N, C-alpha and C positions, 0 to 999 in steps of 0.2 A: 660344377660342370661334369665331373666324373659320374655323379649320381644320375644326371640326365642321360648320359650315354649308356649307362647300365640299364636304365628303364627302357630305352629304345631297343637295345640289344635283346633284352628279355622279351619284349613284345614280338620281335621277329622269331625268336626261338620258340616261344610258347604258342604262337599263332602263325606258323609258316604258310598255311594254305589259304589264309583269308584273302590276301591280295591276288593270288593266282587263280582262285576259283570264283571270285566275285563276278567276273565277266562272262563266265560260261553260260551259253544260251542255247535253248532248244526252241525251234519254231516250226510252223507248218503253213504253207500258203493257203490251205483249204480249211484249217481249223484255227480260229482265233481264240485267244484266252478269254474264258467265261462267255463264249458265244455258243449258239446251238450248232451241233454237229450235223452236217448235211446227210441226206439219205444215201448218197453213194458210199458212205462209211458204215451205215447201220447194218447190223447182222441180218442174215436171211435165214430165218428159222425162229422157233419159239414164239410164233405169232408176228414176227417182224418181217418186212419185205424190202430190205435194203440191198445195196450192191455188195456189202461186206468187203470193200476194197480198203486196204490199209492206206492211210494218208502219206503223202510225201512229207518227210521230216528232214530238217537241216539243223546242224549244231555248229557252233563257232566259239572261238576264244577258249578252247580247252587249255588246261595247264600244260606247260611244255613237257612235263615228265609223264604224260598220259601214255600208257602202254596198250590200252584197248578201250572200247566203248561198249555200252549196253543200253537198251531201251526197254521200258516197261509201260504198259497201260493198265491202270487199276481203277476199279469202281468201288469206293469205300461205302457207297450207299446201297449196295446190293443186300437184299434181305436174307443174308446167310449167316450173319453173326461174325463173319470174317472177311467180308467184301468179295470181289470177283476179279480174278486176273484175266485180262482180255488179250494180252500180248506180252511175251518175254523173249528178248533177243539178247544174246551176249557173245563175247569173243569177236566183236567187230574190230577189224584191224585199225590201228591208229591213223593210217593214211586216209581212212574213209570219214567224210563229214556230212553224209546225207544218205537217206534211203528213198528210192523212188516210190511213187504211188504203186500199190499192188505188190510191193516186196514181201508182204506178210502172207502170201499164199502158202498153204500147207506144204506144197512141193518144194519150197525154198529156192525156186529158180531165180527170183529177183534179189536174193540175199548176197551180201559180199562173201567172197570165198573165205571159208573157215568159221563164219558166223553160225551160231546155233539158235534155232527157235525152240523154246521149251514148251512143254504141255501147259495149256491154259486151263481155266476152269470149265471150258467147253469139252475137255477131255482129249484134246489133240494139239499138236504144235501149230502155230500160225495165228494170224490175226483173227479175232472174233469181235465184230463191231458191237456197238451199244444195242441193247434190247432189254430195257428195264420192264418190270411188270406193268401191265396196263393200269392206269389210274394212279400210279406212284408219282410223286413230285419228280421233276427232272433230276436225273442222277448226274454226279460229277465223274468225269473220266479224266484221270490224271495221267498225262503223258510225261514220263521222266527220262531224261538222258543222264547217263552216268559216265564220267571219265574215271578210268580205273588204273590202279598202280601195278596191275599184273597183266601179262600178255594174254592169259587165258584163265577162265574159271574151270576148276576140275569137275565139270558137270556134263551130263549128256542131255539129249532132248527129252528124256523121260523125267527129268528133275521137276519137282513141284514148284509152284510159285513161291511158297514159303522158303524152300531151300535156295532158290535162285536169289530171292530177296536177302536172305542171310548173307550169302557170299558177296552180293553187290554192296551191301552196307558195310561189310568188313573191309572191302577193297576200294571204296570210292574215295577219290581225292577231290571230286567236284560233282555236283548234281545241278540240273536245271529242269524246270517243269513248267507246263502250262496245263490248263484245265478246260475241257470242252464239256458242254451240257447236252443232255438228251432226255426227253420224256415222252410217254405215250398217253393219250387221253382215253 
């Protein structure tokens, strides 16, 4: 019996975040997992003519020890050798559980107070919608929400996607993702 209790105790010590992060979810009412992203979110430039409006996002069931949130949008299929960062937001207060549509404007008016939008691969902060090369297969746009163990990341809006990603992965206690698809013929 003592052995069984030791194994149970060891499981809780070795894997403390498994039960608290398993339920963390990120969703959007306008982008469903593995569905085509609508034109209202597509980039307006590089040959694309979309609305370039960031989608409404909602997250729920974050671990109780969450001190801040972050959101990223990443295209691993971009023909760059390193993918393409479409949106990077961090230092979202723990009291916030959603972002309204259009929050990703480069002027940051729709962002929660204290949140920072970092430079994307488009060269400026703010949401940059999908716009894969014409003729490519549909690209995957991975929307990821991070529940973080720190109040703030020590970064400014000039931080690169790689630098933001490094700090997010070092401080994440839970992650939740969904993937939207978009291609041009």
